Structures are given as structure tokens and as C-alpha cells.
MIVO-185190 format. One line per field, with one value per residue (C-alpha): x, y, z; residue in one letter; residue number from 1. Coordinates in steps of 0.1 Angstrom, whole numbers, padded with zeros to 4 digits, m for minus. Layout:
c1: (X; ...)
c2: (Y; ...)
c3: (Z; ...)
residuo: (A; ...)
num: (NUM; ...)
END
This chain:
c1: (0253; 0248; 0271; 0281; 0299; 0316; 0340; 0325; 0351; 0365; 0396; 0422; 0438; 0470; 0468; 0478; 0509; 0518; 0500; 0472; 0467; 0456; 0480; 0465; 0453; 0413; 0399; 0386; 0355; 0325; 0323; 0285; 0291; 0301; 0315; 0287; 0263; 0286; 0281; 0244; 0239; 0257; 0240; 0206; 0220; 0226; 0195; 0179; 0194; 0187; 0151; 0152; 0124; 0122; 0150; 0148; 0162; 0187; 0201; 0202; 0226; 0226; 0251; 0261; 0276; 0310; 0313; 0340; 0328; 0353; 0327; 0310; 0275; 0245; 0210; 0187; 0218; 0206; 0173; 0153; 0134; 0132; 0113; 0091; 0073; 0106; 0132; 0112; 0108; 0143; 0140; 0151; 0130; 0117; 0112; 0116; 0116; 0147; 0152; 0148; 0178; 0199; 0193; 0204; 0232; 0241; 0236; 0264; 0286; 0285; 0289; 0260; 0258; 0235; 0243; 0224; 0225; 0202; 0191; 0165; 0169; 0186; 0193; 0203; 0223; 0241; 0266; 0287; 0323; 0343; 0364; 0339; 0341; 0309; 0297; 0271; 0256; 0238; 0221; 0232; 0264; 0243; 0274; 0254; 0256; 0294; 0296; 0277; 0298; 0331; 0317; 0308; 0342; 0343; 0362; 0340; 0362; 0346; 0348; 0341; 0319; 0312; 0331; 0302; 0279; 0259; 0277; 0261; 0281; 0274; 0259; 0251; 0229; 0194; 0173; 0144; 0115; 0087; 0064; 0034; 0051; 0075; 0040; 0027; 0058; 0060; 0027; 0033; 0065; 0048; 0015; 0045; 0062; 0096; 0095; 0089; 0102; 0105; 0134; 0129; 0159; 0145; 0184; 0216; 0225; 0184; 0157; 0129; 0113; 0081; 0065; 0048; 0015; m0008; m0034; m0010; 0009; m0011; m0007; 0027; 0031; 0006; 0034; 0064; 0086; 0089; 0118; 0129; 0148; 0136; 0149; 0127; 0140; 0132; 0125; 0154; 0148; 0147; 0146; 0163; 0189; 0199; 0201; 0226; 0246; 0254; 0266; 0305; 0333; 0342; 0328; 0297; 0266; 0227; 0206; 0167; 0140; 0106; 0084; 0056; 0030; 0050; 0068; 0107; 0134; 0170; 0203; 0243; 0264; 0294; 0314; 0315; 0277; 0266; 0259; 0236; 0217; 0213; 0197; 0167; 0166; 0154; 0120; 0125; 0095; 0121; 0157; 0181; 0215; 0227; 0260; 0257; 0286; 0266; 0284; 0272; 0240; 0217; 0183; 0153; 0149; 0152; 0135; 0133; 0101; 0090; 0074; 0031; 0034; 0056; 0083; 0112; 0134; 0156; 0191; 0206; 0210; 0206; 0229; 0213; 0203; 0200; 0164; 0168; 0193; 0171; 0145; 0162; 0169; 0134; 0128; 0146; 0123; 0090; 0064; 0069; 0104; 0131; 0157; 0191; 0200; 0219; 0200; 0213; 0192; 0162; 0142; 0130; 0094; 0098; 0105; 0141; 0158; 0175; 0204; 0189; 0217; 0221; 0185; 0176; 0143; 0120; 0106; 0071; 0073; 0044; 0061; 0093; 0079; 0047; 0054; 0047; 0074; 0081; 0109; 0125; 0160; 0141; 0148; 0170; 0202; 0224; 0248; 0227; 0225; 0187; 0164; 0130; 0102; 0090; 0058; 0055; 0073; 0062; 0074; 0059; 0071; 0103; 0096; 0099; 0083; 0098; 0084; 0109; 0076; 0070; 0102; 0092; 0071; 0038; 0029; m0010; m0019; m0001; m0023; m0054; m0049; m0045; m0082; m0096; m0066; m0061; m0030; m0013; 0002; 0011; m0012; 0003; m0024; m0051; m0079; m0112; m0133; m0108; m0072; m0043; m0024; 0008; 0001; 0035; 0063; 0086; 0091; 0074; 0048; 0015; m0012; m0051; m0075; m0099; m0127; m0144; m0172; m0148; m0135; m0140; m0157; m0132; m0105; m0129; m0111; m0089; m0063; m0030; m0005; 0019; m0008; m0005; m0040; m0056; m0075; m0091; m0083; m0112; m0112; m0082; m0090; m0068; m0077; m0075; m0046; m0065; m0069; m0098; m0094; m0119; m0110; m0145; m0145; m0110; m0122; m0151; m0139; m0142; m0109; m0090; m0064; m0059; m0039; m0009; 0021)
c2: (m0050; m0075; m0066; m0099; m0120; m0154; m0176; m0210; m0236; m0272; m0252; m0250; m0217; m0230; m0242; m0214; m0194; m0163; m0152; m0168; m0196; m0230; m0254; m0280; m0321; m0307; m0310; m0276; m0298; m0313; m0349; m0354; m0372; m0358; m0325; m0314; m0324; m0304; m0271; m0274; m0282; m0250; m0230; m0244; m0239; m0202; m0201; m0214; m0193; m0158; m0168; m0170; m0197; m0182; m0171; m0147; m0160; m0126; m0122; m0158; m0174; m0204; m0219; m0204; m0220; m0221; m0240; m0232; m0251; m0276; m0303; m0312; m0295; m0319; m0315; m0288; m0275; m0290; m0277; m0294; m0311; m0280; m0257; m0288; m0257; m0249; m0227; m0196; m0202; m0199; m0163; m0130; m0123; m0160; m0168; m0205; m0223; m0234; m0267; m0252; m0229; m0257; m0275; m0246; m0243; m0280; m0271; m0243; m0262; m0291; m0262; m0283; m0247; m0229; m0198; m0170; m0149; m0162; m0134; m0124; m0089; m0070; m0104; m0133; m0139; m0170; m0167; m0197; m0189; m0209; m0240; m0248; m0210; m0208; m0168; m0163; m0130; m0123; m0096; m0113; m0131; m0165; m0183; m0211; m0217; m0207; m0239; m0258; m0251; m0263; m0295; m0305; m0300; m0265; m0233; m0205; m0170; m0137; m0114; m0075; m0082; m0107; m0109; m0117; m0088; m0071; m0040; m0025; m0023; 0017; 0032; 0061; 0043; 0045; 0017; 0020; 0000; m0016; 0012; 0024; 0048; 0017; m0003; 0028; 0032; m0004; m0008; 0026; 0008; m0021; 0004; 0022; m0010; 0000; m0034; m0067; m0091; m0085; m0107; m0119; m0130; m0146; m0154; m0148; m0166; m0176; m0158; m0163; m0144; m0130; m0119; m0088; m0073; m0051; m0075; m0094; m0075; m0079; m0114; m0117; m0093; m0114; m0146; m0127; m0138; m0118; m0094; m0102; m0082; m0071; m0060; m0047; m0056; m0047; m0076; m0098; m0124; m0133; m0168; m0195; m0199; m0161; m0166; m0197; m0177; m0153; m0173; m0165; m0187; m0187; m0172; m0174; m0163; m0163; m0181; m0173; m0192; m0194; m0224; m0227; m0227; m0194; m0206; m0188; m0206; m0193; m0210; m0203; m0219; m0214; m0231; m0268; m0263; m0249; m0276; m0297; m0260; m0251; m0290; m0276; m0248; m0269; m0267; m0229; m0202; m0176; m0173; m0145; m0142; m0116; m0114; m0126; m0093; m0071; m0042; m0056; m0064; m0032; m0033; m0005; 0002; m0017; m0022; m0043; m0054; m0041; m0055; m0058; m0029; m0009; m0007; m0018; m0042; m0061; m0050; m0059; m0032; m0036; m0022; 0012; 0020; 0056; 0056; 0048; 0072; 0098; 0081; 0089; 0123; 0130; 0124; 0149; 0172; 0188; 0211; 0248; 0241; 0267; 0250; 0265; 0246; 0250; 0252; 0220; 0226; 0236; 0214; 0224; 0218; 0247; 0227; 0241; 0215; 0224; 0201; 0204; 0184; 0159; 0149; 0171; 0190; 0210; 0242; 0245; 0282; 0292; 0289; 0308; 0342; 0361; 0379; 0370; 0356; 0339; 0313; 0300; 0319; 0351; 0344; 0316; 0306; 0273; 0276; 0299; 0293; 0300; 0297; 0280; 0267; 0229; 0226; 0189; 0154; 0131; 0099; 0073; 0088; 0108; 0142; 0176; 0205; 0240; 0272; 0303; 0329; 0316; 0331; 0366; 0393; 0389; 0419; 0411; 0430; 0462; 0456; 0451; 0489; 0500; 0497; 0528; 0538; 0549; 0540; 0534; 0509; 0485; 0456; 0427; 0400; 0399; 0371; 0367; 0384; 0413; 0420; 0422; 0453; 0457; 0483; 0483; 0497; 0468; 0437; 0417; 0440; 0428; 0421; 0428; 0423; 0445; 0428; 0432; 0451; 0476; 0482; 0520; 0520; 0541; 0516; 0488; 0462; 0481; 0476; 0455; 0444; 0472; 0501; 0518; 0521; 0545; 0520; 0520; 0490; 0479; 0445; 0425; 0386; 0379; 0343; 0337; 0364; 0378; 0418; 0440; 0463; 0491; 0516; 0527; 0540; 0552; 0577; 0592; 0627; 0628; 0605; 0630; 0638; 0606; 0593; 0571; 0553)
c3: (0239; 0268; 0300; 0304; 0271; 0276; 0251; 0257; 0241; 0248; 0241; 0275; 0278; 0288; 0255; 0237; 0225; 0233; 0204; 0216; 0188; 0202; 0205; 0217; 0205; 0205; 0170; 0154; 0143; 0162; 0174; 0169; 0204; 0238; 0237; 0213; 0237; 0265; 0241; 0244; 0275; 0285; 0261; 0278; 0317; 0306; 0286; 0320; 0342; 0322; 0320; 0282; 0270; 0237; 0211; 0177; 0146; 0134; 0103; 0088; 0062; 0047; 0023; m0010; m0039; m0025; 0011; 0036; 0062; 0079; 0074; 0041; 0035; 0042; 0026; 0039; 0062; 0087; 0092; 0074; 0106; 0122; 0095; 0078; 0057; 0038; 0041; 0045; 0083; 0085; 0088; 0104; 0134; 0136; 0173; 0185; 0214; 0236; 0223; 0185; 0193; 0207; 0172; 0156; 0171; 0167; 0129; 0137; 0152; 0126; 0096; 0084; 0063; 0079; 0104; 0122; 0157; 0183; 0207; 0234; 0228; 0259; 0278; 0259; 0226; 0212; 0187; 0171; 0157; 0137; 0149; 0176; 0197; 0211; 0228; 0251; 0261; 0290; 0313; 0345; 0352; 0352; 0383; 0382; 0344; 0345; 0370; 0352; 0318; 0339; 0350; 0315; 0308; 0288; 0294; 0299; 0294; 0304; 0272; 0270; 0235; 0211; 0180; 0163; 0176; 0148; 0131; 0103; 0071; 0070; 0099; 0081; 0061; 0062; 0050; 0029; 0038; 0024; 0035; 0021; m0004; m0016; m0026; m0038; m0060; m0073; m0082; m0105; m0118; m0131; m0146; m0162; m0177; m0158; m0133; m0139; m0113; m0073; m0057; m0024; m0005; 0031; 0039; 0028; m0002; m0004; m0028; m0045; m0078; m0085; m0120; m0111; m0131; m0121; m0106; m0088; m0068; m0037; m0041; m0043; m0011; 0006; 0007; 0013; 0044; 0076; 0072; 0041; 0015; m0017; m0051; m0083; m0114; m0150; m0171; m0172; m0197; m0232; m0248; m0232; m0264; m0259; m0221; m0226; m0253; m0225; m0201; m0198; m0201; m0165; m0132; m0111; m0121; m0113; m0141; m0137; m0157; m0157; m0171; m0187; m0157; m0150; m0120; m0116; m0107; m0101; m0091; m0090; m0108; m0129; m0158; m0141; m0134; m0166; m0186; m0161; m0154; m0190; m0196; m0174; m0197; m0224; m0217; m0204; m0217; m0209; m0188; m0179; m0162; m0138; m0115; m0081; m0069; m0048; m0070; m0099; m0099; m0107; m0098; m0103; m0062; m0030; 0006; 0036; 0048; 0083; 0107; 0111; 0134; 0105; 0123; 0107; 0130; 0106; 0103; 0073; 0044; 0009; m0017; m0024; m0055; m0072; m0066; m0029; m0028; m0043; m0016; 0011; 0002; m0003; 0032; 0039; 0024; 0034; 0015; 0020; 0023; 0010; m0011; m0026; m0063; m0092; m0128; m0145; m0179; m0194; m0219; m0251; m0232; m0210; m0179; m0159; m0144; m0105; m0088; m0053; m0032; m0059; m0068; m0096; m0093; m0118; m0122; m0145; m0161; m0144; m0109; m0124; m0122; m0112; m0144; m0180; m0196; m0233; m0221; m0187; m0199; m0192; m0157; m0152; m0171; m0166; m0140; m0120; m0082; m0073; m0038; m0045; m0024; m0026; m0039; m0036; m0027; m0047; m0034; m0063; m0089; m0071; m0087; m0067; m0083; m0073; m0074; m0076; m0076; m0040; m0027; m0042; m0036; m0056; m0072; m0079; m0048; m0058; m0092; m0078; m0058; m0093; m0101; m0120; m0135; m0167; m0187; m0223; m0233; m0269; m0280; m0277; m0287; m0307; m0303; m0314; m0281; m0274; m0273; m0248; m0235; m0217; m0187; m0174; m0190; m0188; m0213; m0187; m0179; m0170; m0193; m0194; m0218; m0236; m0249; m0278; m0261; m0240; m0276; m0288; m0322; m0335; m0328; m0344; m0369; m0374; m0342; m0348; m0329; m0312; m0313; m0282; m0269; m0236; m0213; m0182; m0152; m0144; m0130; m0108; m0102; m0077; m0078; m0115; m0120; m0149; m0153; m0169; m0189; m0209; m0240; m0240; m0202; m0205; m0233; m0208; m0197; m0161; m0167; m0192; m0160; m0145; m0173; m0164; m0183)
residuo: (M; L; P; Y; V; Y; R; V; T; K; Y; D; P; A; D; R; N; E; H; G; H; Y; T; G; A; E; P; V; T; S; D; H; G; P; V; E; A; A; Y; L; R; A; V; A; A; F; A; E; E; T; G; V; N; W; L; A; I; R; E; P; Q; I; G; G; F; A; H; F; G; L; E; P; P; V; D; G; Y; G; L; G; S; L; F; P; A; G; L; T; G; F; H; D; G; A; L; V; P; I; P; V; G; L; E; L; V; R; A; M; L; R; D; N; G; A; W; C; R; L; E; A; E; G; A; F; A; V; H; I; G; W; D; Q; Y; L; Y; V; G; S; G; S; P; C; D; A; A; L; N; R; T; R; S; L; G; L; F; P; E; R; L; H; A; S; P; Y; D; F; A; P; D; D; P; Q; H; V; Q; R; P; A; D; A; D; F; W; R; R; L; H; W; A; V; S; A; H; R; A; T; F; L; E; E; I; Y; A; A; N; A; S; R; W; H; R; L; T; R; D; N; I; E; A; V; R; A; Q; L; T; P; R; A; Q; L; A; V; W; P; D; L; L; T; D; A; D; A; A; I; A; S; L; P; D; E; G; L; V; E; I; I; W; E; D; A; D; G; R; I; T; S; T; V; A; D; E; S; Q; F; E; A; V; T; S; Q; L; A; S; A; S; A; A; G; V; V; S; P; A; T; D; E; R; H; P; L; F; T; A; V; L; P; D; S; D; G; V; L; R; A; R; W; Q; T; E; P; T; P; S; D; R; D; W; A; F; L; K; T; L; R; R; G; Q; V; V; T; G; T; V; T; S; I; A; G; F; G; V; T; F; V; D; I; G; G; F; T; A; M; I; N; I; P; E; L; S; W; R; P; I; N; H; P; S; D; V; V; S; V; G; R; E; I; T; A; E; V; L; D; V; D; M; V; R; E; R; V; P; L; S; L; R; A; V; Q; E; D; P; W; P; Q; V; A; Q; R; I; G; Q; V; V; T; G; P; V; T; K; I; M; P; F; G; V; F; V; R; I; E; E; R; E; D; G; F; E; G; L; V; H; T; S; E; L; D; E; S; T; G; D; V; V; E; V; G; D; I; L; T; V; K; I; T; D; V; D; L; T; R; R; R; I; G; L; S; Q; T; Q; A; R; T; P; R; H; E; G; D; R; H; S)
num: (1; 2; 3; 4; 5; 6; 7; 8; 9; 10; 11; 12; 13; 14; 15; 16; 17; 18; 19; 20; 21; 22; 23; 24; 25; 26; 27; 28; 29; 30; 31; 32; 33; 34; 35; 36; 37; 38; 39; 40; 41; 42; 43; 44; 45; 46; 47; 48; 49; 50; 51; 52; 53; 54; 55; 56; 57; 58; 59; 60; 61; 62; 63; 64; 65; 66; 67; 68; 69; 70; 71; 72; 73; 74; 75; 76; 77; 78; 79; 80; 81; 82; 83; 84; 85; 86; 87; 88; 89; 90; 91; 92; 93; 94; 95; 96; 97; 98; 99; 100; 101; 102; 103; 104; 105; 106; 107; 108; 109; 110; 111; 112; 113; 114; 115; 116; 117; 118; 119; 120; 121; 122; 123; 124; 125; 126; 127; 128; 129; 130; 131; 132; 133; 134; 135; 136; 137; 138; 139; 140; 141; 142; 143; 144; 145; 146; 147; 148; 149; 150; 151; 152; 153; 154; 155; 156; 157; 158; 159; 160; 161; 162; 163; 164; 165; 166; 167; 168; 169; 170; 171; 172; 173; 174; 175; 176; 177; 178; 179; 180; 181; 182; 183; 184; 185; 186; 187; 188; 189; 190; 191; 192; 193; 194; 195; 196; 197; 198; 199; 200; 201; 202; 203; 204; 205; 206; 207; 208; 209; 210; 211; 212; 213; 214; 215; 216; 217; 218; 219; 220; 221; 222; 223; 224; 225; 226; 227; 228; 229; 230; 231; 232; 233; 234; 235; 236; 237; 238; 239; 240; 241; 242; 243; 244; 245; 246; 247; 248; 249; 250; 251; 252; 253; 254; 255; 256; 257; 258; 259; 260; 261; 262; 263; 264; 265; 266; 267; 268; 269; 270; 271; 272; 273; 274; 275; 276; 277; 278; 279; 280; 281; 282; 283; 284; 285; 286; 287; 288; 289; 290; 291; 292; 293; 294; 295; 296; 297; 298; 299; 300; 301; 302; 303; 304; 305; 306; 307; 308; 309; 310; 311; 312; 313; 314; 315; 316; 317; 318; 319; 320; 321; 322; 323; 324; 325; 326; 327; 328; 329; 330; 331; 332; 333; 334; 335; 336; 337; 338; 339; 340; 341; 342; 343; 344; 345; 346; 347; 348; 349; 350; 351; 352; 353; 354; 355; 356; 357; 358; 359; 360; 361; 362; 363; 364; 365; 366; 367; 368; 369; 370; 371; 372; 373; 374; 375; 376; 377; 378; 379; 380; 381; 382; 383; 384; 385; 386; 387; 388; 389; 390; 391; 392; 393; 394; 395; 396; 397; 398; 399; 400; 401; 402; 403; 404; 405; 406; 407; 408; 409; 410; 411; 412; 413; 414; 415; 416; 417; 418; 419; 420; 421; 422; 423; 424; 425; 426; 427; 428; 429; 430; 431; 432; 433; 434; 435; 436; 437; 438; 439; 440; 441; 442; 443; 444; 445; 446; 447; 448; 449; 450; 451; 452; 453; 454; 455; 456; 457; 458; 459; 460; 461; 462; 463; 464; 465; 466; 467; 468; 469; 470; 471; 472; 473; 474; 475; 476; 477; 478; 479; 480; 481; 482; 483; 484; 485; 486; 487; 488; 489; 490; 491; 492; 493; 494; 495; 496; 497; 498; 499; 500; 501)
END
């Protein structure tokens, strides 16, 4: 916030009633003449005294379907000669010299349909309000500019702040940037046929649509307007006739269509314009209808373009989607972090799903326990609160695998200390290469393999599941989590006194 803020108007403060409302005869529209010129000279005087030569366009807006200005809108919103390459030049962060900045002030004073904040960060700001109210902020008092303003017949008044200072919609909102994670997720979504379109909003009420393929994402990325808001959509288009049939009886909608050459056009219209727009759809290869209302739009995920150095300086916010909220939560996690959550479901294929702060993480069967289990329900149940370790944070697929066993003591080192012991246990499985024997008296006890070469000749092919064998623990592979057993070595006389069960 700048320390010196002045409201500059053509309205004499003496002509205000007790409520602060102007009661004089000055019109609330621009005269397109000497008064307008006085406003521009006043802005120029403040800029000169502040030492500012360039201004940044912030939060640009252009007229939407409805125009609330006191003057009729004009073609190009008064910007046509200022941005010859098109309205995409009127974007957040664009630097303009003072003469161009004054022309933007002129367009805003005339309510031509374009609006923005003009700022030199920490030094200078110009905001235009309704009814010819102009607000100038500066880092210094600017006494000479104040005198110049008064000599022009305008009235400067000192304020604490401009009513048009930027204020975020939600100060707690963490905006998702279009960073490397965003582009990796976009590539994945397109490859998985989940995403088809990228909507680029380069100013309020101004957007472009891009059809995405696995091969053109980087080309689309290269042509995006700086600091644009981005929204990723599934396929919205169908045949033109179906789109026309889906138009409501009344109300605003955004109509999107694609021509035979792949060019995508969009416009916002209501029932009074449907006939004119639908005539343009006659040659469209595909078309779609979406609501322009923020709370009725449901893209897959959104982001805002950071600057070339990776810093997100654009101050506007997208409406967060469920994916955006998941992204914000995932940014708080790290590998190795211990989290607490509640088991929400156990899938038929064995994966356990856990709610951790509103995000659904998962635990694969091997990560439920160090010990062998037949089903997750042997260890967890729906509704149970558990503590687990984060194994990874996949920002592309937005997945978080957890490990329940990682927060438990690993029993395998203790098993390794038992090498050489002779134990008895039941046969649990019979394989062509040997049999498995449980070496602990518990249902989830560890099992080891008795290779066919280590089976006693008397056992031969007659062993069955459930038979009790006496075996020796000959090897414990901690890396591969395997236990080697031998029946033949367990039957030697020198081990007869070492049996355990």
C-alpha cells in the first residue's frame, strides 16, 4: 500500500451533502475535451514527480456481454490503436510507457469497456473508478503535482487508501501455478484421454480455447499469453445440431465451436443472440455449450502462468476444482512424513484407501504388514484410525501411497538371528520346487521354503498341506525377505537337542 494516496476529481468537495454525495452540476461522463485532458495532465504530473516512466497493467478486464458503463462501448474497447497485435497485448504484467498508460486512462474515463490497474510496484499507481473518480498513489507527497492538479481545475483530496487497491477473493487460497508439475499432469491427462481442451483466460471476460493432443501441448504452451489463467477441460464438443438443441430457453451461455480447419471460437450470448450465433454453427464440425457462471463451470483442474523466472506474480485466482484442492494438500506432504487417517474402504483387489485430511491415499497389501496376510481385513477395518508413512507424493497422478508397516518395528532382523535354529511347523503351500513351512506359532507367522533338495527322502511326495515338519533355519535374506529351510539338516543327530516350536 502506497503512503500517499489522492482522489482527483472534477467535483468540488463543497458540492457534497452530509452523506458525501455530490450535488453539483458536473456530468458523470467524460467531456472528451478539456476536463478529460486535465485528468491526463494531472496523472502525467504525478508520474513525472515520482520519476516513473513505465507502468504495469494489472488485472486487466474487458467488457463482457453486459456493459455497465455510462457511455456506449466502442469497437476494441478503446484499445485498438494501443495493442496492434490484438487484445492479448492487454495482459497482466504488460509494461507500457507513460503515453500509452495515459491512453488507457482515457479509455477508462470514457467507460469504453476496458479497465485495469496501472502500477509501478512500490512507487506509483493509477486507478479509475466510477463517475470520473481517479485515484493516484505515490511513494512521496508530490507537492508540485498537487499544485499542478489544482491549477488544472481539478480537486485532489488525501485518502488513506484507494478503494480500488487489489484485494484477493480468498486471502487463504493457495493458487496453483502452471509449473513443471502442472505440465506433466497435463501431458498425462491428455495421454490418458481425460483432457481435450485448454482454456486460456488472458483478461477478465477474454479467453481463447486450444484443442490438445499429445503432440501439440508444447506448441500451445509457447503461444499462451503471459500470466493467463488456464483451465483444463474434458471434451466439451458434440455435433453442432446437438449443441444447438441443448441451448436453454433463456439466460447467458458460452458457445464454443470448431471449424473444419480446427480453429476454435467462443462467444457469450443470451436468447436474443442465439439465432445469430447458431447461424455461424452451420459450418462447424463440432460445438458445445457451457455456463459462463463461475460456480457452474467444472474444468478438470486450473492454474495461472508464472513469469519466465518461475515466480507467480499474477494476483488473480482461479476457482479451485477438486483436483486443485488435492494439489494444494499434496504440496504439504513429503516422502517419509508420518500421517494419521481413517480407513474408508478396502477394494476387492486388495488396496486399502485411507482419508488423510480430505485426500484419499492408498496402501497396497505388501505395505500393510511385515508379516504375511491373506487380506487387508486381517490388519485393518473400515473406520479404523491408523498412522502410516508417506512413501511417495505423485503430483502427476495425484496419488499418495502409504506404508503401515513402515511405522512398525521390522521383525526380520530378529528372524535373521535365528539362523541355525531347528523348529517345527505346518506345511502351508506345496510348490513344484519345494514346500513352505510356517516357523512361528501364529496365523501370520513367517514362512520359509524347504527346497526339494532339502526334503528328507522319507518325506518324498507324500507331504501334504498341514503336515508338521521339523526343519532348520539355514538362511534369512533380509533384502529379498526370504527364509531358507532344510529338513535334512534338521534330522542330523547333533541338532536333536536344539528343537524349538
